[in-house]
C-alpha positions in Angstrom: 11.3 11.4 1.7 13.9 9.0 3.1 12.6 5.8 4.6 12.7 5.5 8.3 14.2 2.5 10.2 13.5 1.9 13.9 16.3 -0.1 15.4 15.3 -1.7 18.7 18.5 -3.1 20.4 19.6 -2.8 24.0 23.3 -3.4 23.2 24.6 0.0 22.3 27.6 -1.1 20.2 25.4 -3.3 18.0 22.8 -0.5 17.7 25.4 2.0 16.7 26.9 -0.3 14.1 23.5 -0.9 12.5 22.7 2.8 12.7 25.9 3.7 10.8 25.1 1.1 8.0 21.6 2.5 7.5 22.7 6.1 7.7 25.3 5.4 5.0 22.5 4.3 2.7 20.6 7.5 3.3 17.9 6.1 5.7 16.5 8.0 8.5 17.2 6.1 11.7 15.3 6.0 15.1 16.7 4.1 18.1 15.3 2.4 21.1 17.1 0.5 23.8 14.0 -1.1 25.4 10.6 -2.3 24.3 8.5 0.5 25.9 10.6 3.2 24.2 10.2 1.3 20.9 6.4 1.4 21.1 6.5 5.1 22.1 8.6 5.9 19.0 6.4 3.8 16.8 3.3 5.6 18.0 4.8 9.0 17.5 6.8 8.7 14.3 6.4 7.4 10.8 8.3 4.1 10.6 8.8 2.1 7.4 10.7 -0.9 8.9 11.6 -2.2 12.4 14.7 -4.2 13.4 13.6 -5.7 16.6 15.7 -7.6 19.1 13.9 -10.2 21.2 15.7 -10.0 24.5 14.9 -6.4 25.6 14.4 -4.7 29.0 11.0 -3.5 30.2 9.1 -5.2 27.3 10.5 -8.1 25.2 10.5 -8.2 21.4 7.7 -10.8 21.3 5.4 -8.3 23.1 6.5 -5.4 21.0 5.8 -7.3 17.8 2.4 -8.5 19.1 1.4 -5.0 20.0 2.5 -3.5 16.7 0.7 -6.2 14.7 -2.6 -5.2 16.2 -2.6 -1.9 14.3 0.0 -2.0 11.6 1.7 -4.2 8.9 5.1 -2.4 8.9 7.9 -4.9 8.0 9.6 -6.4 11.1 13.0 -8.2 11.2 13.5 -9.9 14.5 17.0 -10.4 16.0 17.9 -13.1 18.5 20.8 -15.0 19.9 18.5 -18.0 20.4 18.4 -20.5 17.6 15.6 -22.8 18.7 13.1 -23.6 16.0 10.2 -22.9 18.3 11.4 -19.3 18.7 11.6 -18.8 15.0 8.1 -20.2 14.5 6.8 -18.0 17.3 8.3 -14.9 15.6 6.6 -15.7 12.3 3.3 -16.5 14.0 3.4 -13.1 15.7 3.8 -11.5 12.3 7.6 -11.0 11.9 8.6 -10.8 8.2 12.2 -12.0 8.7 14.3 -13.6 11.4 18.1 -13.1 11.9 20.2 -14.9 14.5 23.2 -13.4 16.2 26.0 -13.0 15.4 25.0 -11.6 12.0 26.6 -9.5 9.2 25.3 -5.9 9.3 25.7 -5.8 5.5 23.5 -8.9 5.1 20.9 -7.4 7.5 20.9 -4.2 5.5 20.4 -6.2 2.3 17.4 -8.0 3.9 15.9 -4.8 5.0 16.2 -3.2 1.6 14.6 -6.3 0.0 11.6 -6.1 2.4 11.2 -2.4 1.6 11.4 -2.9 -2.1 8.8 -5.6 -1.9 6.6 -3.3 0.1 7.0 -0.5 -2.5 6.2 -2.9 -5.3 3.1 -4.2 -3.5 1.9 -0.6 -2.9 2.4 0.3 -6.5 0.3 -2.6 -7.6 -2.4 -1.8 -5.1 -2.4 1.8 -6.3 -3.0 0.7 -9.8 -5.8 -1.7 -8.8 -7.7 0.6 -6.6 -9.0 4.1 -7.5 -11.1 6.4 -5.4 -12.5 9.8 -5.8 -15.4 11.8 -4.3 -16.8 8.8 -2.5 -16.5 6.5 -5.5 -14.3 3.5 -4.8 -13.3 1.1 -7.7 -11.3 -2.1 -7.2 -9.9 -3.2 -10.5 -8.9 -6.7 -9.3 -12.2 -7.5 -7.7 -14.1 -5.5 -10.5 -16.3 -3.9 -7.8 -17.6 -0.4 -7.4 -18.8 1.3 -4.2 -20.5 4.7 -3.9 -20.5 6.3 -0.4 -20.0 2.8 1.0 -22.8 1.2 -1.0 -22.0 -1.4 -3.6 -23.4 -0.8 -7.1 -23.8 -3.3 -9.9 -22.3 -2.3 -13.3 -22.3 -4.4 -16.5 -18.9 -5.4 -17.9 -19.0 -2.5 -20.4 -20.1 0.0 -17.8 -17.3 -1.0 -15.5 -14.7 -0.8 -18.3 -15.9 2.7 -19.2 -16.0 4.0 -15.6 -12.6 2.6 -14.7 -11.0 4.0 -17.8 -12.5 7.5 -17.1 -11.3 7.3 -13.4 -7.8 6.2 -14.5 -7.7 9.3 -16.7 -9.2 11.7 -14.1 -9.1 15.3 -15.3 -8.4 14.3 -18.9 -10.9 14.5 -21.8 -11.4 11.0 -23.1 -12.9 10.9 -26.6 -15.6 8.5 -27.7 -13.1 6.9 -30.0 -10.7 6.2 -27.1 -13.5 4.6 -25.1 -14.6 2.4 -28.0 -11.0 1.2 -28.6 -10.6 0.6 -24.9 -13.9 -1.4 -24.5 -14.4 -3.0 -27.9 -11.1 -2.7 -29.8 -10.3 -1.3 -33.2 -12.6 -3.7 -34.9 -15.8 -2.2 -33.5 -18.1 -1.1 -36.3 -21.1 0.0 -34.3 -22.5 3.5 -33.7 -20.4 5.6 -31.4 -23.6 6.9 -29.8 -23.8 3.6 -28.0 -21.3 5.2 -25.6 -23.8 7.8 -24.8 -26.3 5.2 -23.6 -23.7 3.5 -21.4 -22.7 6.8 -19.9 -26.3 7.6 -19.1 -26.7 4.2 -17.4 -23.5 4.7 -15.3 -24.7 8.2 -14.2 -28.0 6.7 -13.1 -26.2 4.1 -11.0 -23.9 6.7 -9.5 -26.9 8.5 -8.1 -26.0 11.9 -6.6 -22.4 11.4 -7.8 -23.4 11.4 -11.4 -21.9 14.8 -12.0 -18.4 13.5 -11.7 -18.7 12.5 -15.4 -18.7 15.6 -17.5 -19.8 15.7 -21.1 -17.4 17.7 -23.3 -19.4 18.8 -26.3 -18.1 17.3 -29.6 -15.2 15.7 -27.9 -16.2 13.1 -25.3 -16.2 12.8 -21.5 -14.1 13.8 -18.5 -14.1 12.4 -14.9 -13.8 15.1 -12.3 -13.5 13.6 -8.9 -13.4 16.9 -7.0 -17.0 17.8 -7.9 
């Protein structure tokens, strides 16, 4: 799905020029010529980035930014003909991600918008890798925490490594050998039945969600989050 840009600018010529630049880059473009319409569009449409002029009729850009920041962290680039440092600082304090003074190059503004969107995509990708959830089980890789139906549970280091690996491979059979290599490495010389004990402990701590970990006879285990 193409990313959506909301251009909030009361000067029609400037708005049309920006619109053409973004359309040429295959963005979906929404337009608003005043602050109230901008909020109406934001509330009714999926918006990935906002280009927001400050001096607007009906509701100024400061107010629009403040209202949006109460509920969303969508990237916002503010536009202004005013160059006072206080205005720039206020914009950042209200939650703007970038600040462009008029007159500006539409090509540069486009580049800044694309940079912000790329940064957002990269952040989302990292967060997706660090957080997994299924069937009421929520695991945060960075914080090394696990919650079940909103309640925190305490896992040992080994139990956390096993559960997170199974969740990362949801729907796939993971052998005991794979779990051993993941948790202890190739040098492990212990009994692979140790895995059975850890799995039993994890199931106990998962309580009524224990069935998400399936035993696959003579092969290993599989995490099924749709149980």
